[in-house]
C-alpha positions in Angstrom: 23.2 5.0 -16.7 23.2 1.3 -17.4 19.5 0.6 -17.1 17.8 3.7 -18.6 17.7 3.7 -22.4 16.9 6.8 -24.4 13.6 5.4 -25.6 12.3 6.2 -29.0 9.9 9.1 -28.6 9.4 10.6 -32.1 6.0 12.0 -33.2 4.7 12.0 -29.6 2.5 15.1 -29.1 3.1 15.1 -25.3 6.7 16.2 -25.9 5.4 19.8 -26.5 3.7 19.9 -23.1 6.4 19.2 -20.6 6.8 22.3 -18.3 9.7 24.6 -19.0 13.0 23.1 -17.7 11.7 19.5 -17.6 13.7 17.1 -19.7 11.5 14.4 -21.3 14.4 12.0 -20.9 15.4 10.7 -17.5 18.6 12.3 -16.3 21.6 10.1 -15.7 21.2 7.8 -12.7 24.2 7.3 -10.4 22.4 5.2 -7.8 22.8 1.5 -8.4 20.2 0.4 -5.9 17.8 1.5 -3.2 20.3 1.3 -0.3 22.5 3.8 -2.2 19.6 6.2 -2.3 18.9 5.7 1.4 22.6 6.1 2.3 23.0 9.3 0.3 19.8 11.0 1.7 20.7 9.9 5.2 24.1 11.5 5.0 22.9 14.7 3.4 20.0 15.3 5.8 21.4 13.5 8.8 20.1 15.9 11.5 16.7 16.5 9.8 13.5 14.8 11.0 12.7 12.1 8.5 9.5 10.6 9.9 6.9 11.6 12.5 4.2 9.1 13.3 1.0 10.9 14.3 -1.7 9.1 16.2 -5.4 10.2 16.0 -5.1 11.9 19.4 -2.0 13.9 18.4 0.5 11.7 20.3 3.6 11.3 18.2 7.1 10.0 17.9 9.9 11.0 15.5 13.2 9.8 14.0 15.9 11.7 12.1 17.6 10.6 8.9 20.7 9.4 10.8 18.4 7.3 13.1 16.8 5.6 10.1 20.1 4.8 8.6 21.6 3.4 11.7 18.6 1.3 12.7 18.2 -0.1 9.2 21.9 -1.1 9.2 21.3 -2.9 12.5 18.2 -4.7 11.2 20.1 -5.8 8.0 22.8 -7.3 10.2 20.2 -9.1 12.3 18.6 -10.6 9.2 22.0 -11.8 7.8 24.0 -12.6 10.9 21.5 -13.7 13.5 18.7 -15.1 11.4 21.1 -16.4 8.8 19.3 -15.3 5.6 21.3 -15.1 2.4 21.2 -12.7 -0.5 17.9 -13.0 -2.5 15.9 -14.6 0.4 12.4 -13.1 0.8 11.1 -11.3 3.9 7.4 -10.6 4.3 6.5 -7.3 6.0 3.0 -6.9 7.4 2.8 -3.7 9.4 0.9 -0.4 9.1 2.4 3.0 8.7 4.7 3.5 11.6 8.3 4.5 12.5 9.3 0.9 12.2 8.2 0.5 8.6 11.0 2.4 6.8 13.6 0.8 9.1 12.4 -2.7 8.2 12.0 -2.0 4.5 15.4 -0.3 4.1 17.0 -2.9 6.4 15.7 -5.8 4.2 17.1 -4.2 1.1 20.4 -3.3 2.7 20.7 -6.9 3.6 20.5 -7.8 -0.1 17.1 -9.5 0.5 13.7 -9.1 -1.2 10.9 -7.2 0.4 7.4 -8.8 0.2 4.9 -6.2 1.2 1.8 -7.7 2.8 -1.5 -6.0 3.6 -2.2 -6.2 7.4 -5.9 -6.6 6.6 -5.3 -10.0 4.9 -7.1 -13.0 6.2 -5.4 -16.3 7.1 -6.0 -17.8 3.7 -4.7 -14.7 1.9 -1.6 -14.6 4.1 -0.9 -18.3 3.4 -1.1 -17.8 -0.3 1.2 -14.8 -0.4 3.8 -16.2 2.0 3.8 -19.6 0.4 4.0 -18.3 -3.2 6.8 -15.9 -2.4 8.7 -18.5 -0.4 9.3 -16.0 2.4 11.6 -17.3 5.2 11.0 -14.5 7.7 8.0 -12.3 8.7 7.9 -8.9 10.3 4.4 -8.4 11.6 2.4 -6.0 13.8 1.6 -7.6 17.1 -2.0 -6.5 16.6 -2.4 -9.2 13.9 -0.3 -12.0 15.5 -3.4 -14.1 16.5 -3.5 -15.3 12.9 0.0 -16.8 12.9 -0.7 -20.2 14.5 -3.0 -21.1 11.6 -0.7 -19.6 8.9 2.9 -20.4 9.7 2.6 -24.3 9.4 1.6 -23.8 5.7 4.6 -21.6 4.9 8.4 -21.7 4.9 8.6 -18.9 7.5 10.7 -19.9 10.5 11.5 -16.4 11.9 8.9 -14.0 13.2 9.7 -10.4 14.4 6.8 -8.6 16.1 6.4 -4.8 15.9 4.5 -2.5 18.2 2.7 0.5 16.8 4.5 2.6 19.5 8.1 1.7 18.5 10.4 4.7 19.2 7.7 6.7 21.1 8.7 8.1 24.5 8.0 5.6 27.3 5.2 7.6 28.8 3.4 8.1 25.5 4.0 4.5 24.5 2.6 3.3 27.8 -0.6 5.3 27.4 -1.2 4.0 23.9 -0.4 0.4 24.9 -2.8 0.6 27.8 -5.6 1.8 25.6 -4.9 -1.0 23.1 -5.0 -3.6 25.9 -7.9 -2.4 28.0 -10.1 -0.2 25.9 -9.8 -1.3 22.2 -8.5 -4.8 23.0 -6.4 -4.9 19.9 -3.5 -6.8 21.4 -4.0 -10.5 21.1 -1.8 -13.1 22.8 1.2 -14.1 20.6 1.2 -17.9 20.6 4.2 -18.6 18.2 7.9 -18.2 18.8 8.9 -14.6 18.0 11.4 -11.9 18.6 10.5 -8.3 19.5 11.6 -5.6 17.1 13.7 -3.8 19.7 15.4 -7.1 20.6 16.1 -7.8 17.0 17.8 -4.3 16.6 19.9 -4.9 19.7 21.1 -8.3 18.4 21.8 -6.8 15.0 23.8 -3.9 16.6 26.2 -6.5 18.2 27.1 -7.8 14.7 26.9 -4.6 12.7 29.6 -2.5 11.1 29.4 -0.3 8.0 31.9 -2.4 5.9 29.9 -5.6 6.7 26.6 -4.1 5.7 28.1 -2.8 2.5 29.4 -6.3 1.8 25.8 -7.6 1.8 25.3 -5.7 -1.4 28.1 -7.2 -3.4 26.6 -8.2 -6.7 23.4 -6.2 -6.1 22.6 -3.8 -9.0 19.9 -2.2 -11.0 18.7 -5.6 -12.3 18.6 -7.3 -8.9 15.1 -8.1 -7.5 14.2 -5.7 -4.7 10.5 -6.4 -4.0 7.7 -8.7 -4.8 4.6 -6.5 -4.9 1.5 -8.7 -5.1 -1.3 -7.9 -7.5 -4.2 -9.7 -9.1 -2.9 -8.9 -12.7 -5.1 -9.8 -15.6 -6.5 -13.1 -14.4 -7.4 -12.3 -10.9 -4.9 -14.8 -9.5 -2.7 -13.1 -7.0 0.9 -13.0 -8.2 4.1 -11.1 -7.3 5.2 -8.3 -9.6 9.1 -8.5 -9.7 10.3 -5.0 -9.1 14.0 -4.5 -9.4 16.2 -1.9 -7.7 16.5 -0.2 -11.0 12.7 -0.1 -11.5 12.1 1.6 -8.2 15.0 4.0 -8.3 14.1 5.0 -11.8 10.4 5.6 -11.0 11.4 7.6 -7.9 13.6 9.9 -10.0 11.0 10.1 -12.9 8.3 11.5 -10.7 10.7 13.9 -8.9 12.2 15.2 -12.2 8.7 15.8 -13.6 7.7 17.9 -10.6 10.8 20.1 -11.0 10.8 23.1 -8.7 7.5 22.2 -7.0 9.4 19.8 -4.7 12.2 21.6 -2.9 14.9 19.4 -1.3 14.9 19.7 2.5 11.9 22.0 2.6 8.8 19.7 2.3 6.5 18.1 4.8 4.5 15.3 3.3 1.4 13.7 4.8 1.3 9.9 4.3 -2.1 8.6 5.0 -2.0 5.9 2.3 -0.4 2.6 3.5 3.3 2.3 2.7 2.8 -1.4 1.8 0.9 -0.1 -1.2 3.1 0.6 -4.2 1.8 4.1 -4.7 2.8 5.3 -1.2 5.9 3.2 -1.2 7.4 4.9 -4.3 5.9 8.3 -4.0 5.9 8.9 -0.3 8.6 6.7 1.1 11.2 6.7 -1.7 10.4 10.0 -3.3 10.2 12.2 -0.2 13.1 10.4 1.5 15.3 11.2 -1.4 14.6 14.9 -1.2 15.0 15.1 2.6 11.3 15.8 3.4 9.7 15.2 6.7 7.1 12.5 6.3 4.1 12.4 8.6 2.9 8.8 9.0 -0.7 8.1 9.7 -1.3 4.5 10.8 -4.8 4.5 9.5 -6.8 7.2 7.7 -10.2 5.8 8.8 -12.1 7.6 10.1 -10.8 10.8 8.3 -10.8 12.5 11.7 -7.6 10.6 12.3 -5.9 13.2 10.2 -7.2 16.2 12.1 -4.3 16.6 14.5 -1.7 16.1 11.7 -3.3 18.9 9.7 -3.6 21.1 12.8 -0.1 20.6 14.2 2.2 20.5 11.2 2.9 22.7 8.1 2.0 20.1 5.5 3.1 21.0 2.0 2.2 17.8 0.1 -0.3 15.0 0.6 -1.2 12.0 -1.4 -4.4 10.1 -1.4 -7.2 8.4 -3.4 -10.5 10.0 -4.5 -12.4 8.7 -1.5 -9.9 10.1 1.0 -10.0 13.6 -0.6 -13.8 13.4 -0.8 -14.0 12.4 2.9 -11.8 15.3 4.0 -13.9 17.8 2.0 -16.9 16.6 4.0 -15.3 17.0 7.4 -16.3 20.2 9.1 -13.0 20.7 10.8 -11.2 20.5 7.4 -13.6 22.9 5.6 -13.5 25.4 8.5 -9.7 25.5 8.5 -8.2 24.2 5.2 -4.4 23.6 5.3 -2.5 26.9 4.9 0.8 25.6 3.7 -0.3 23.0 1.2 1.3 23.3 -2.3 -0.2 20.4 -4.1 -1.7 16.9 -3.6 -1.2 13.7 -5.6 -4.1 11.4 -6.5 -3.7 7.8 -7.6 -5.0 4.3 -7.0 -8.4 5.0 -8.5 -10.1 7.6 -10.8 -10.2 11.1 -9.4 -13.7 12.5 -9.8 -13.8 15.9 -11.5 -16.2 17.2 -8.8 -13.8 16.2 -6.0 -10.8 17.8 -7.8 -12.8 21.0 -8.3 -14.0 21.2 -4.7 -10.5 20.5 -3.5 -9.0 23.3 -5.6 -11.7 25.7 -4.4 -11.4 24.8 -0.7 -7.6 24.6 -0.4 -6.5 26.9 -3.3 -4.2 24.1 -4.5 -4.3 21.5 -7.3 -4.5 17.8 -7.2 -2.1 16.1 -9.5 -3.9 13.1 -10.9 -1.7 10.3 -12.2 -1.8 6.8 -13.5 0.1 3.6 -12.9 0.1 0.0 -11.9 1.9 -2.2 -9.5 3.7 -3.6 -12.6 5.1 -0.2 -13.4 6.5 0.6 -10.0 3.8 2.3 -10.3 3.9 5.8 -12.0 3.5 6.0 -15.7 1.9 9.5 -16.2 0.4 12.5 -14.5 -0.7 16.0 -15.1 2.4 18.1 -14.9 2.5 21.0 -12.4 3.5 24.2 -14.1 2.1 22.9 -17.4 -1.2 22.4 -19.0 -3.7 20.7 -16.7 -6.7 18.7 -17.9 -9.5 17.4 -15.6 -10.4 13.8 -16.1 -7.0 13.1 -17.7 -4.2 11.0 -16.3 -1.8 13.5 -18.0 1.3 12.8 -20.0 4.1 10.2 -19.6 6.8 10.7 -17.1 10.3 11.1 -18.5 11.7 8.2 -20.5 8.3 6.6 -20.8 6.3 5.9 -23.9 2.6 5.2 -23.9 0.2 4.3 -26.7 -3.3 3.0 -27.3 -3.5 -0.1 -29.5 -6.2 -2.4 -31.0 -6.5 -6.1 -30.4 -3.7 -6.7 -33.0 -1.3 -4.4 -31.2 -1.5 -1.7 -33.8 -1.7 1.9 -32.5 -5.2 3.4 -33.0 -5.8 7.0 -34.3 -5.7 10.0 -31.9 -8.9 10.2 -30.0 -9.9 6.6 -30.6 -10.0 4.1 -27.6 -7.6 1.2 -27.4 -5.7 -0.8 -24.8 -3.2 1.3 -23.0 0.4 0.0 -23.3 3.6 1.5 -21.8 7.3 1.2 -22.0 10.1 2.5 -19.8 12.7 1.7 -17.1 10.0 1.4 -14.4 8.3 -1.7 -16.0 8.6 -4.8 -13.9 10.9 -7.7 -14.7 7.8 -10.0 -14.8 5.6 -12.1 -12.5 7.3 -14.2 -9.9 7.5 -17.8 -11.1 4.8 -17.2 -13.8 6.5 -17.0 -17.2 3.3 -17.6 -19.1 1.6 -14.7 -17.3 4.7 -12.5 -17.9 4.6 -13.3 -21.7 0.9 -12.4 -21.8 1.5 -9.0 -20.1 4.9 -7.8 -21.4 5.3 -8.0 -25.2 8.5 -6.7 -26.9 9.2 -4.6 -23.8 5.7 -3.1 -23.7 3.4 -3.5 -20.6 -0.1 -4.3 -21.7 -2.2 -2.7 -18.9 -5.6 -4.1 -19.6 -7.1 -0.6 -19.3 -8.9 1.1 -22.2 -7.7 4.7 -22.8 -7.6 7.3 -25.5 -5.0 10.0 -26.3 -5.9 13.5 -27.4 -4.1 15.7 -29.9 -1.9 17.1 -27.1 -0.7 13.7 -26.0 -2.8 13.7 -22.8 -4.4 10.3 -21.9 -7.8 9.5 -20.5 -8.9 6.2 -19.1 -12.1 5.1 -20.8 -12.9 1.8 -19.1 -11.3 -1.2 -17.6 -10.6 -4.2 -19.7 -10.2 -6.2 -16.6 -13.1 -7.0 -14.3 -11.3 -5.7 -11.3 -13.3 -3.7 -8.8 -11.6 -0.8 -7.1 -12.8 -0.2 -3.5 -11.3 2.9 -1.9 -8.1 2.3 -4.0 -7.9 -1.4 -3.1 -8.1 -4.1 -5.9 -10.9 -6.6 -5.5 -10.9 -9.4 -8.0 -14.3 -11.0 -8.7 -12.8 -14.5 -8.8 -11.8 -14.3 -5.1 -15.2 -13.2 -4.0 -17.0 -15.7 -6.3 -14.9 -18.5 -4.9 -15.8 -17.6 -1.3 -19.5 -17.4 -2.0 -19.6 -20.5 -4.1 -18.3 -22.5 -1.1 -21.5 -21.8 0.9 -24.1 -24.7 0.8 -27.0 -23.8 -1.4 -25.2 -21.5 -3.8 -25.5 -22.8 -7.4 -23.9 -19.9 -9.3 -22.5 -16.5 -8.5 -21.3 -13.5 -10.5 -19.5 -10.5 -8.9 -19.2 -7.0 -10.3 -18.4 -3.5 -9.1 -21.1 -0.8 -8.9 -20.6 2.9 -8.4 -20.5 4.0 -4.8 -20.3 7.6 -3.5 -18.1 6.7 -0.5 -15.7 4.1 -1.9 -15.7 4.8 -5.6 -17.0 1.3 -6.3 -18.7 -1.3 -4.2 -18.8 -5.1 -4.6 -22.1 -6.6 -5.6 -22.8 -10.3 -5.9 -25.6 -11.9 -8.0 -26.4 -15.4 -6.7 -28.4 -18.3 -8.0 -29.4 -20.6 -5.1 -31.3 -23.8 -4.5 -34.1 -24.1 -2.0 -33.9 -23.4 0.8 -31.5 -20.6 -0.2 -28.8 -19.4 2.2 -29.6 -16.0 3.7 -27.8 -12.8 2.8 -26.5 -12.7 6.4 -25.0 -16.2 6.0 -23.3 -15.3 2.8 -21.9 -12.0 4.2 -20.7 -13.8 7.4 -18.9 -16.4 5.4 -17.2 -13.7 3.3 -16.1 -11.9 6.4 -14.4 -15.1 7.6 -12.5 -15.7 4.4 -12.0 -12.3 2.8 -10.5 -8.9 3.8 -13.2 -6.4 4.8 -13.0 -4.3 1.6 -13.7 -7.4 -0.5 -17.0 -8.3 1.3 -20.0 -7.6 -0.9 -22.0 -4.5 0.1 -25.0 -6.0 -1.6 -26.2 -9.4 -2.6 -28.9 -10.0 -5.2 -30.7 -13.3 -5.6 -31.6 -14.1 -9.3 -33.1 -17.0 -11.2 -30.2 -17.1 -13.7 -27.0 -15.4 -14.8 -26.2 -14.2 -18.3 -23.7 -16.6 -20.0 -21.8 -17.0 -23.2 -22.3 -20.0 -25.5 -19.5 -21.8 -23.6 -21.1 -21.1 -20.2 -18.9 -18.2 -19.1 -20.7 -15.8 -16.8 -20.9 -12.4 -18.6 -20.0 -9.8 -16.0 -20.5 -7.0 -18.5 -24.2 -7.9 -18.8 -24.5 -8.0 -15.1 -23.0 -4.5 -14.9 -25.4 -3.3 -17.6 -28.3 -4.7 -15.7 -27.2 -3.1 -12.5 -26.7 0.3 -14.2 -30.1 0.0 -15.9 -31.8 -0.8 -12.6 -30.1 2.1 -10.9 -31.2 4.5 -13.6 -34.8 3.2 -13.4 -34.8 3.7 -9.6 -33.5 7.3 -10.0 -36.0 8.0 -12.7 -38.8 6.8 -10.4 
């Protein structure tokens, strides 16, 4: 196994708490890259249903493993032979959960290219930044968002656009009904005003040029250390940058999480619900990669909002696993249809992306009779670093113990490990740690030191080796599992005439975990709250728009003039406590 070292794990208390039969060292890896994983699973489970896309009204479409393999081969051939891309070129993908997504993602990697996952909710300015920074030459985009392209493409290197319908591979009758609703009722199909190729046309063109030997040749020289994906994150500074995840990073993390779950995930026997977006690293590795590797049937939900969109999936399929964030689990618990008829075949659920509230975990266990496995990770770690092991000791409010071949420690500002039970910055080391930030060597050096990833989160380890997140060192706000960086919001608000200063923080919110709050110092006449919110909606994704704006006379600052967000948070918490007390 060329890219998995037997890391030093002496005097680590968590070693005593791996479930029976679970090796704390990752077993030998024989898969050199993601296409090898896809090819192996596709052959072993060829006639098994791989993905079923379930719409809110229950309409659905499905593809088998052999279909995914064949279509992704054709798409790889299209990108190389028709578009003319060469190994290492970047392809941006901006589509929601759908049958097309795994074909596109696997096709990009089979072509020896680099996947650039892009949030479909991004605004024009956010799209421009990510496409330009990554140097993407091609874009695969949902036709529902194509109206942004005329303003975006001229600022990028993209010269090929492939448009995808949400109804790809549905039966003609079902697809026709859904398209009619999109056009007439919801009006979510804008005119496409840039040159483009439909997804089906791209597959047909690729098929003309495709043969197995040729597709395999695209991977000559591709190995564990080859870049597979640029997964964008705000990192420690709030500046959006691409985490370079190699084939080895992603394959290793997929096998780490599967190895640690042991017998609780049975090959060929699982049905997983995927409500989290596959463009997010959590769902990409856990749902797409992990469950594909074990031959599971993956139920794809295009959007989990409102939570009633999941009703038909829970009613019509024997779901054994689901993944989500705290807000999704909490929302389901408050749905009458869910509480009246909890899933009968569920074995366990995996929570990530944000802190899982103890009250939510307890209610979920009581209602479903099954546990939620809370874990921890970052985009920079592919993402899974730790979780509470099934079949082992389970601790509420804990992110559990490190996955196999992973070391974790809490250190002080000098990088020295702090005593057990004391808080310190959480650092981690293992085969899943990214190669660095795309074209940002200084950021990489500040984040990865001597092979250790400095997470920026404050945690503590107990005597059993279980870790708990204490606080965020970063100022990032987590809204329903999505990262919101104050700098982005502050920059948008500061552009409004009349705004003198602005400070942005996160405040607790029952629905989204955290909500964005902006404190504004303005001149007279001050811009209205409505004006500020309207401007934010024009320049930011919806989840980044402040839910509350407070006008103040001044903002707390350090001696050098830096706005102190910590004091703003303290003021907000104090005001909230006073209100509750009253």
